[in-house]
C-alpha positions, -999 to 999 in steps of 0.1 A, spaced: -211 448 -16 -191 422 4 -192 400 -27 -179 427 -50 -152 437 -25 -141 401 -22 -141 398 -60 -120 430 -64 -95 417 -38 -93 384 -57 -87 403 -90 -60 424 -74 -44 393 -60 -44 376 -94 -28 407 -110 0 407 -84 5 370 -90 7 376 -127 32 403 -123 54 381 -100 52 352 -125 62 375 -154 90 389 -133 102 354 -123 100 343 -159 120 373 -170 147 364 -144 148 328 -155 152 338 -192 181 360 -183 198 331 -164 191 308 -194 206 334 -217 238 334 -197 240 296 -198 232 295 -235 259 320 -243 285 296 -229 294 317 -199 309 299 -169 288 303 -138 303 290 -106 282 265 -86 277 288 -57 265 316 -81 241 292 -98 226 284 -64 224 321 -57 204 328 -88 177 304 -75 175 322 -42 171 355 -61 136 344 -69 126 340 -32 140 375 -25 119 390 -53 88 371 -42 92 384 -7 90 421 -17 53 422 -13 56 414 24 85 439 28 75 472 12 108 488 22 127 466 -3 132 480 -38 110 462 -63 118 481 -95 146 458 -104 160 423 -99 181 422 -66 209 396 -68 217 376 -37 246 384 -15 259 349 -20 274 359 -54 299 383 -39 306 360 -9 314 332 -34 339 355 -51 356 364 -18 357 328 -7 371 316 -40 399 341 -39 409 334 -3 405 296 -2 408 281 -36 441 266 -47 434 268 -84 431 298 -107 399 291 -126 373 291 -98 381 327 -86 380 340 -122 346 323 -128 332 338 -96 345 373 -106 329 368 -141 296 361 -125 297 392 -103 306 413 -133 275 399 -151 253 409 -122 268 444 -121 262 447 -159 224 443 -151 224 471 -126 202 501 -132 228 529 -138 234 559 -160 249 552 -194 287 547 -192 287 546 -154 303 511 -153 317 510 -189 351 500 -176 337 469 -160 323 457 -194 359 457 -207 369 437 -176 342 412 -182 353 406 -218 389 402 -207 381 377 -180 359 357 -203 388 355 -228 412 345 -200 389 317 -188 384 304 -223 422 302 -229 429 286 -195 402 260 -201 417 252 -235 452 248 -218 437 225 -191 423 202 -218 457 199 -235 478 197 -203 453 178 -182 463 200 -152 450 233 -138 472 262 -130 474 270 -93 465 304 -78 499 319 -74 505 345 -47 517 370 -72 482 368 -89 462 363 -57 471 397 -42 459 420 -70 429 397 -75 419 400 -38 421 438 -41 400 437 -73 374 415 -56 371 439 -26 366 468 -51 339 449 -69 322 444 -35 321 482 -30 305 487 -64 281 458 -56 270 475 -24 265 508 -41 241 494 -67 224 466 -49 226 468 -11 227 504 0 191 517 -1 196 551 14 186 582 -5 222 593 -9 233 560 -24 203 555 -47 205 563 -83 191 597 -91 177 597 -125 174 635 -127 211 642 -123 223 609 -138 248 606 -110 253 586 -78 262 601 -46 289 575 -40 318 571 -63 330 538 -76 367 531 -66 386 554 -90 416 530 -92 397 498 -100 409 498 -136 445 502 -124 440 473 -100 426 451 -128 455 460 -151 479 450 -123 461 416 -119 463 410 -157 500 418 -158 507 395 -129 487 367 -146 506 371 -178 540 371 -160 530 340 -140 519 320 -170 550 330 -190 572 321 -160 555 287 -157 560 280 -194 596 291 -193 603 270 -162 588 239 -178 608 244 -210 640 249 -190 634 217 -170 626 197 -201 657 211 -219 679 198 -191 666 163 -197 687 160 -228 720 165 -209 708 143 -180 699 115 -205 733 118 -222 752 117 -190 734 86 -177 760 57 -176 755 30 -201 761 -5 -188 776 -29 -213 778 -61 -191 751 -85 -203 743 -94 -168 738 -57 -158 716 -53 -188 695 -82 -176 693 -67 -141 679 -35 -154 648 -52 -168 641 -87 -156 662 -95 -126 634 -87 -101 653 -60 -82 619 -46 -70 613 -77 -49 626 -84 -14 640 -116 1 622 -136 27 622 -125 63 645 -147 83 626 -176 98 597 -174 72 589 -198 44 615 -222 56 596 -253 46 592 -240 11 628 -230 7 639 -264 21 617 -282 -5 632 -262 -33 668 -268 -21 661 -306 -18 646 -307 -53 675 -289 -70 702 -310 -52 688 -343 -62 712 -362 -85 685 -378 -106 653 -359 -98 619 -372 -108 609 -337 -117 629 -312 -138 604 -284 -132 594 -271 -97 562 -250 -102 551 -229 -72 516 -220 -82 496 -198 -58 473 -168 -56 483 -132 -61 501 -116 -32 511 -149 -15 549 -142 -17 559 -162 -48 583 -136 -62 599 -131 -27 607 -168 -28 622 -165 -63 643 -135 -53 655 -153 -21 665 -185 -38 682 -167 -67 704 -147 -44 713 -179 -25 722 -198 -57 742 -169 -70 763 -168 -39 769 -206 -44 782 -197 -79 758 -221 -96 751 -218 -133 719 -200 -128 699 -173 -147 666 -157 -139 638 -140 -158 611 -121 -139 581 -113 -160 562 -82 -150 533 -61 -164 551 -30 -153 566 -25 -187 560 -37 -223 596 -51 -223 592 -72 -191 559 -87 -201 570 -97 -236 590 -128 -247 608 -109 -275 640 -106 -255 636 -138 -235 658 -160 -255 687 -135 -260 685 -124 -223 687 -160 -210 714 -170 -235 736 -140 -229 734 -146 -191 743 -183 -195 772 -174 -219 786 -149 -195 791 -177 -169 800 -206 -192 825 -205 -222 813 -237 -237 777 -224 -238 790 -192 -253 808 -209 -281 778 -229 -292 755 -199 -289 778 -177 -311 778 -204 -338 741 -200 -340 742 -162 -339 766 -163 -369 738 -177 -391 721 -149 -410 686 -139 -402 684 -158 -369 666 -129 -352 637 -133 -376 631 -170 -367 600 -181 -348 603 -181 -310 607 -219 -307 635 -220 -332 653 -191 -314 649 -209 -281 663 -241 -296 694 -224 -311 701 -199 -284 692 -218 -252 684 -255 -257 713 -266 -280 740 -247 -261 728 -262 -228 732 -297 -242 770 -290 -244 773 -279 -208 788 -305 -185 772 -292 -153 738 -285 -138 721 -254 -151 692 -236 -134 666 -213 -150 642 -193 -128 611 -180 -144 591 -158 -120 555 -145 -125 549 -166 -156 513 -154 -155 525 -119 -162 539 -129 -195 517 -114 -222 494 -138 -239 474 -114 -261 494 -125 -291 501 -161 -281 536 -153 -267 530 -172 -234 517 -202 -254 549 -203 -275 570 -202 -244 551 -230 -226 553 -251 -258 590 -246 -262 597 -256 -226 577 -287 -229 593 -297 -262 629 -292 -253 631 -300 -216 634 -339 -220 665 -335 -242 683 -312 -217 691 -336 -188 712 -310 -169 685 -283 -167 663 -275 -137 636 -249 -141 620 -232 -111 587 -215 -121 562 -193 -101 528 -183 -114 492 -177 -105 469 -206 -111 456 -195 -145 439 -220 -168 466 -223 -195 494 -226 -170 475 -252 -150 469 -273 -181 506 -270 -191 518 -281 -156 494 -311 -156 502 -323 -192 540 -317 -192 560 -347 -179 583 -343 -149 567 -312 -134 561 -308 -97 533 -284 -91 526 -272 -55 515 -243 -34 522 -227 0 494 -244 18 508 -278 8 544 -268 17 538 -247 48 506 -261 62 494 -229 77 498 -191 81 522 -189 110 547 -171 87 523 -142 83 520 -139 121 558 -140 124 561 -112 98 535 -90 116 553 -94 150 586 -85 133 572 -54 117 554 -43 148 579 -54 174 577 -22 193 540 -24 198 524 -40 228 514 -77 225 477 -70 227 479 -46 198 499 -72 178 471 -97 185 445 -72 173 464 -67 141 469 -104 135 432 -111 141 424 -89 111 453 -97 88 451 -135 95 418 -134 76 437 -126 44 446 -163 43 484 -160 42 487 -132 17 520 -115 25 512 -86 3 481 -79 24 501 -81 56 529 -58 42 506 -30 31 485 -32 62 516 -30 84 529 0 64 497 18 70 495 9 107 530 22 113 521 56 99 486 61 113 478 79 145 445 61 149 452 23 150 417 12 161 398 30 134 422 18 107 419 -18 119 381 -14 119 383 -1 83 407 -29 72 385 -55 88 353 -46 69 363 -65 38 395 -85 37 403 -83 0 432 -68 -20 408 -44 -37 395 -30 -4 430 -28 10 442 -7 -20 412 16 -15 420 20 22 457 26 14 449 54 -11 424 70 12 448 69 41 477 82 20 461 110 0 446 142 15 409 144 9 407 177 -10 400 175 -47 434 190 -58 454 162 -40 431 136 -55 435 149 -90 473 153 -86 476 117 -74 456 104 -104 478 123 -129 510 109 -114 496 74 -113 485 78 -149 521 87 -159 535 58 -139 512 32 -154 515 45 -190 553 46 -190 568 20 -213 597 16 -189 596 27 -152 605 63 -147 621 79 -116 608 109 -97 634 131 -114 624 119 -148 587 124 -142 594 160 -130 611 167 -163 580 159 -184 553 169 -160 537 204 -162 534 203 -124 568 190 -113 563 204 -78 537 177 -69 554 146 -83 577 138 -54 550 146 -28 526 122 -44 551 94 -49 562 98 -12 526 97 0 520 64 -18 550 47 -3 529 18 9 520 7 -26 550 20 -47 586 8 -48 615 31 -52 648 39 -34 654 76 -42 647 104 -66 667 87 -94 654 52 -89 627 38 -112 592 38 -96 575 4 -97 541 -8 -85 543 -29 -53 524 -57 -70 508 -66 -103 474 -67 -87 477 -29 -81 477 -22 -118 447 -45 -123 429 -26 -95 437 9 -108 427 2 -144 394 -15 -136 368 11 -129 344 -14 -113 370 -21 -86 388 12 -81 359 36 -83 372 72 -77 408 59 -81 402 46 -116 434 54 -135 432 60 -173 463 48 -190 453 66 -222 454 99 -203 489 90 -190 500 84 -226 486 119 -235 505 135 -206 538 117 -214 535 125 -251 529 162 -244 559 163 -222 581 145 -248 569 169 -275 578 199 -253 612 183 -247 617 179 -285 606 214 -290 632 227 -265 658 207 -283 648 222 -316 651 257 -301 685 249 -287 697 235 -321 683 266 -339 702 289 -314 734 269 -320 729 271 -358 723 309 -356 755 313 -335 774 292 -361 761 314 -390 771 346 -371 805 332 -364 810 323 -401 800 358 -412 823 373 -387 852 351 -399 843 359 -435 843 396 -427 877 394 -411 891 376 -441 876 403 -465 892 430 -444 926 414 -448 
């Protein structure tokens, strides 16, 4: 008897286990069906579906729980309430609401009891699908506007009431009575009206967003037409290649370097016609170029400058190099201008190879000038060499320099292989660096003390002990000081900066310190950076706002990145602080979560431009219709007469 009893218990246990397995399998199949149908399930709801299994398995130990149907977890409705209250974007609350509606659709209920919710489910599925399509095109998610949030919150609270009726309230009065086919509690009678109010608010909000974007873009046409056009050749040069984005040297710094350049340029019969300052990125070469250019301009020397930059396709190319240099020299010397114009009079000169244009526009006219001429070429390493442009420039300089006795050329560059070979093989080139000229990094310490002059001496020493490890990189010191001035926790920031003294690590720290940690701010920052990097020419905050679908975030993002971006005001073109920042952002192995895809920036800019063109077309069509109406009215008046 004991053996039979034990065997019967084992058989009963196996049957119960089999029932639970089939029940779990059935629940899993329903979840898979939802996923296979392409329905969006929020992460919190997905986690909730796994915990449902544990609730069902526990029913054998808790006989008071209902076991006749699948009991969804409370986390689903909590996820909806949390999404509506806390989320800043529109899609997550809708996805959470969709999941709750799916759970309610499974409820054991009389036919037609929740028919209205089935219509709501289909509507929200359609709304989510369209919003996701828009996000793919615009690369930006709509925010949860307050006009939409209020009716959505009310709708979520009403869904919670229905949820409690069918899943949580286990009293006899709330249970489903199969005999009568009714429930003793009524679902909120105005839930459909609430849903309609939410849908109407959503439609109005989307329409308002589209209209506002089109209105902003349409204003861009008049803004562009009103922008003053500068005709002075020097002004045209300053717009693109004058290096306005750079600062001059701090007083008392780089004095030995500046003295060496002054001595070289003032020699009557110099041994070297080219002074090449070659050093690593961020050491302050462009600052030297800007400082000495301002100084020589004040002295009214015959001097022109060309700052190469990877910021734009124009400033990294040599296509305009010869004409820019020639026009600037011609503006200052009539003899040069006369010879240059003779060459320009020859047909087809623009189609000549680079070396021939350099000879006709620059080299030959300089031979006729009876005074010293100076050419500054900054950031030669940023001249594009993908199509051999830099090679042509270097070859032209080496070829024509010996025949132009009056010319002095000041060049700055990173020590890249082709530039180093050119400097070594070209006669009369002095190639040096900051270590040879300055002999140490005292200038960096002087700069730090100037920037942090209000700080206590011991804090300044702490800062210098970290920044000095950057081996004289002024760009490192500048960004670090910008961050330190803004932070409220100096010690932690210094500890973070000191972990790895490289520009890549510094840029990472700068971004982390400047951008709030929530996902929305991170994505907004990447979108703005993508637009800035993709622009053919630098755009201002005002211009970016005109072609961005989220103009409200542009200024805030640019302002927060003040330690690595250069701009003066809303209408000033935004530039990267240094060329190494572009290299960092576009290299995923270095930038990690801050990896910036230029192709996405091209997509965003193109979409904005197409919207602008579309608005122009609408305006032109309106004007055309007005003209036609006017013509018909005039014709009608004539016929009446």
